[in-house]
VOGU-3710 file (C-alpha; in Angstrom, 3 decimals, decimal comma):
1> mtvypffihl> -12,426/5,303/-20,847  -14,736/6,752/-18,189  -14,856/4,975/-14,812  -17,357/5,464/-12,034  -17,219/4,600/-8,273  -18,515/1,320/-7,052  -21,126/1,516/-4,247  -23,574/-0,835/-2,767  -26,485/0,744/-1,058  -28,255/-1,338/1,773
11> ggftltgygi> -31,019/0,909/3,048  -29,319/3,824/4,734  -26,002/2,224/4,671  -23,424/2,490/1,867  -20,868/0,016/1,334  -17,924/1,117/-0,866  -15,612/-0,814/-3,101  -12,724/0,375/-1,012  -14,282/-0,959/2,215  -14,975/-4,396/0,509
21> mmmlgflvag> -11,508/-4,714/-0,858  -9,786/-3,573/2,400  -11,772/-6,239/4,261  -10,949/-8,861/1,669  -7,298/-7,779/1,680  -7,040/-8,406/5,472  -8,740/-11,763/5,155  -6,744/-12,982/2,235  -3,482/-11,758/3,772  -4,314/-13,377/7,104
31> wiysrelrrr> -5,125/-16,691/5,417  -1,745/-16,718/3,381  0,064/-15,622/6,590  -1,559/-18,541/8,567  -0,516/-21,013/5,904  3,077/-19,788/6,022  3,145/-20,057/9,882  1,789/-23,635/9,745  4,407/-24,562/7,215  7,115/-23,251/9,584
41> gfdsaiawdt> 5,705/-24,987/12,643  3,987/-22,110/14,317  0,496/-21,705/15,658  -1,632/-20,216/12,850  -3,647/-18,271/15,516  -0,626/-15,847/15,494  -1,626/-14,798/12,027  -5,146/-13,645/13,095  -4,022/-11,859/16,288  -1,452/-10,027/13,795
51> vvlgvvggla> -4,221/-9,163/11,464  -6,327/-7,626/14,180  -3,383/-5,681/15,601  -2,278/-4,718/12,173  -5,690/-3,255/11,331  -5,927/-1,323/14,426  -2,320/0,002/14,463  -2,489/0,553/10,592  -5,635/2,654/10,767  -4,227/4,598/13,690
61> gsklyfaisv> -0,917/5,215/12,104  -2,406/6,131/8,776  -4,830/8,645/10,140  -2,048/10,184/12,300  0,332/10,434/9,302  -2,453/12,160/7,268  -3,333/14,594/10,060  0,378/15,510/10,503  0,932/15,976/6,808  -2,033/18,434/6,472
71> ghlsalffrg> -1,324/20,036/9,654  -4,678/19,706/11,282  -5,541/17,312/14,112  -9,180/17,612/13,052  -8,132/15,485/9,970  -8,109/12,505/12,297  -11,851/12,407/12,023  -12,105/12,825/8,236  -13,693/10,006/6,230  -10,514/9,671/4,102
81> glvwygglag> -6,914/10,206/4,702  -5,646/6,595/4,783  -1,979/6,919/3,915  0,046/3,700/3,206  3,285/4,675/4,803  1,549/5,842/7,978  -0,465/2,694/8,058  2,794/0,610/7,487  4,483/2,376/10,510  1,407/1,987/12,783
91> gvlavfaymw> 0,795/-1,629/11,817  4,515/-2,647/12,273  4,682/-0,962/15,721  1,538/-2,796/16,905  2,706/-6,149/15,504  6,324/-5,790/16,810  4,828/-5,029/20,227  2,782/-8,242/20,052  5,792/-10,290/18,956  7,947/-8,750/21,750
101> lkklpfpvll> 5,343/-9,515/24,427  4,838/-13,042/23,198  8,604/-13,625/22,731  8,248/-14,556/19,093  11,227/-14,747/16,618  10,998/-11,451/14,665  13,034/-12,401/11,630  11,165/-15,724/11,052  7,604/-14,111/11,391  8,624/-11,124/9,173
111> davspslavg> 9,771/-13,490/6,475  6,456/-15,469/6,757  4,328/-12,319/6,555  6,095/-10,809/3,559  3,941/-12,279/0,759  0,913/-11,435/2,787  1,859/-7,795/2,924  2,061/-7,571/-0,858  -1,256/-9,287/-1,362  -2,955/-7,035/1,129
121> ymlgrvgcfl> -1,563/-3,929/-0,428  -2,614/-5,146/-3,927  -6,111/-5,710/-2,921  -6,206/-2,301/-1,197  -5,274/-0,739/-4,567  -8,155/-2,436/-6,112  -10,214/-0,682/-3,605  -8,736/2,649/-4,495  -9,626/1,997/-8,172  -13,079/1,116/-7,324
131> vnddyglpsr> -13,784/4,379/-5,502  -11,741/6,344/-8,148  -9,047/7,512/-5,653  -5,243/7,840/-6,017  -5,195/8,201/-9,915  -2,504/9,847/-11,828  -1,451/12,847/-13,862  -3,225/13,808/-17,202  -2,528/11,445/-20,020  -3,787/10,654/-23,466
141> lpwamafprg> -2,360/7,081/-23,664  -4,912/4,507/-24,998  -5,511/3,092/-21,518  -5,831/6,492/-19,753  -9,276/6,809/-17,756  -11,481/9,620/-16,654  -12,906/9,795/-13,194  -15,774/12,302/-13,277  -16,905/11,224/-9,814  -13,503/10,440/-8,408
151> appstagnlq> -12,091/11,594/-5,063  -11,716/14,252/-6,344  -13,173/14,228/-9,901  -10,274/14,347/-12,452  -11,299/17,808/-13,703  -8,653/20,238/-15,032  -9,325/22,351/-12,075  -8,754/19,789/-9,517  -5,706/18,516/-11,212  -4,221/21,952/-11,535
161> gqfhavipag> -5,377/23,414/-8,204  -4,831/20,386/-5,902  -2,102/18,390/-7,626  -0,247/21,300/-9,419  -0,565/19,320/-12,816  0,327/21,109/-16,041  -2,807/21,735/-17,929  -2,930/23,033/-21,551  -3,755/26,668/-21,762  -7,492/27,395/-22,507
171> tpltqvltvh> -8,719/24,070/-21,008  -11,988/24,702/-19,093  -11,443/24,045/-15,365  -14,638/21,965/-15,240  -13,528/19,652/-18,109  -12,937/16,098/-16,969  -9,525/14,792/-18,161  -8,202/11,429/-18,639  -5,422/10,375/-16,354  -2,958/7,576/-15,730
181> ptqlyeiamt> -4,849/4,810/-13,977  -1,957/4,532/-11,433  -4,134/2,171/-9,197  -3,836/-0,397/-11,943  -0,207/0,155/-12,384  0,249/-0,595/-8,642  -2,056/-3,686/-8,821  0,034/-5,091/-11,707  3,440/-4,301/-10,132  2,504/-5,482/-6,623
191> fvvfwllwrw> 1,282/-8,792/-8,150  4,819/-9,274/-9,527  6,250/-8,395/-6,093  3,908/-11,077/-4,576  4,800/-13,776/-7,192  8,549/-13,153/-6,583  8,250/-13,316/-2,768  6,200/-16,413/-2,984  8,655/-18,076/-5,370  11,453/-17,203/-2,944
201> kehrhaagwl> 9,735/-18,158/0,387  11,669/-21,268/0,711  15,039/-19,347/0,269  18,427/-20,653/1,602  19,292/-17,502/3,377  18,911/-16,778/7,188  15,490/-15,619/8,388  14,872/-12,002/7,866  16,328/-11,949/4,285  12,844/-12,215/2,507
211> fgvylvlssv> 11,546/-9,339/4,483  14,385/-7,213/3,207  13,424/-8,237/-0,241  9,970/-7,219/0,328  11,006/-3,809/1,519  13,182/-3,283/-1,489  10,748/-4,455/-4,156  7,658/-2,821/-2,751  9,496/0,566/-2,264  10,883/0,328/-5,873
221> erivveifra> 7,265/-0,166/-7,040  6,064/2,818/-5,013  8,866/5,051/-6,361  8,037/4,275/-9,878  4,353/4,831/-9,667  4,835/8,096/-7,774  6,148/9,517/-11,017  2,667/9,100/-12,710  0,627/9,893/-9,608  -1,300/13,073/-9,066
231> kddrilgait> 0,214/14,308/-5,813  0,163/17,344/-3,620  3,282/16,512/-1,675  6,145/17,060/-4,148  8,665/18,772/-1,879  11,928/18,570/-3,952  10,817/19,495/-7,338  9,059/16,332/-8,727  10,115/14,280/-5,717  7,373/13,196/-3,397
241> vaqilgvali> 7,450/12,431/0,359  6,573/8,833/-0,468  9,618/8,488/-2,815  11,931/9,832/-0,049  10,512/7,307/2,429  10,800/4,697/-0,212  14,530/5,378/-0,556  14,968/4,913/3,101  13,042/1,702/3,070  15,267/0,373/0,148
251> aagaylmrry> 18,260/1,155/2,217  16,776/-0,675/5,324  15,797/-3,576/3,000  19,284/-3,836/1,382  20,780/-3,776/5,006  18,577/-6,722/5,999  19,339/-8,647/2,770  22,928/-8,161/3,410  22,848/-9,055/7,063  20,907/-12,232/6,577
261> srpfygvat> 22,444/-13,278/3,183  24,409/-16,037/4,719  23,352/-19,577/3,549  21,055/-21,419/5,745  21,306/-25,225/5,462  18,035/-26,758/6,329  14,510/-25,659/6,229  14,202/-21,878/5,797  12,087/-21,131/8,901
//
């Protein structure tokens, strides 16, 4: 199957599928978060303050992480370079600062926002698919896809040169290859993560337990998908930086689950 980027041209302005889905992701995540806050007896305006701060902090952290990873501060001004873990760190720092200044209960709000984080990430990956970014390694599976206008195009030369993929000898470097549609893998797996978090949102543990579950499940999802991703940051054999960070987040999530695993009798707020 061959897939092309989705763009909307409005005069001299171009709206990308990624931009549309990022906007939708923040709006849907904010709406779900505001519902959860109302259910727990908090002002829903906190959700929208958090969304704004999360966007600003997330974009700043994502760009900074990308610039550090490529070793050029000029990368801060590149059009691309939005890295999930950098965005997560920047967004979390901005939101934590807001919670601290407002004297809000961290564990309670982290539990409330957990399903929203999964939804926002899932819709962001839809955007990646629409602009043909973050695809996988070469594959001949029935559902493999070719991205001739991807970012970058899934040619043998790009896959070999940029992502160090193993290409059969004699393959023309300009030939467009089919690859794992890892964006779709993540969309499906993150939907399952969201479903589980939503199902467990009224858990009987202390506040903070659900956020630990989110860290574990989302990190496991990312570690698995990284196996099939076309990446240029494999530093320990086939191990990527994202997988190493994922292991660290699993450890942090497991700690939170253990710490807040004591039964909570009453409404889980």
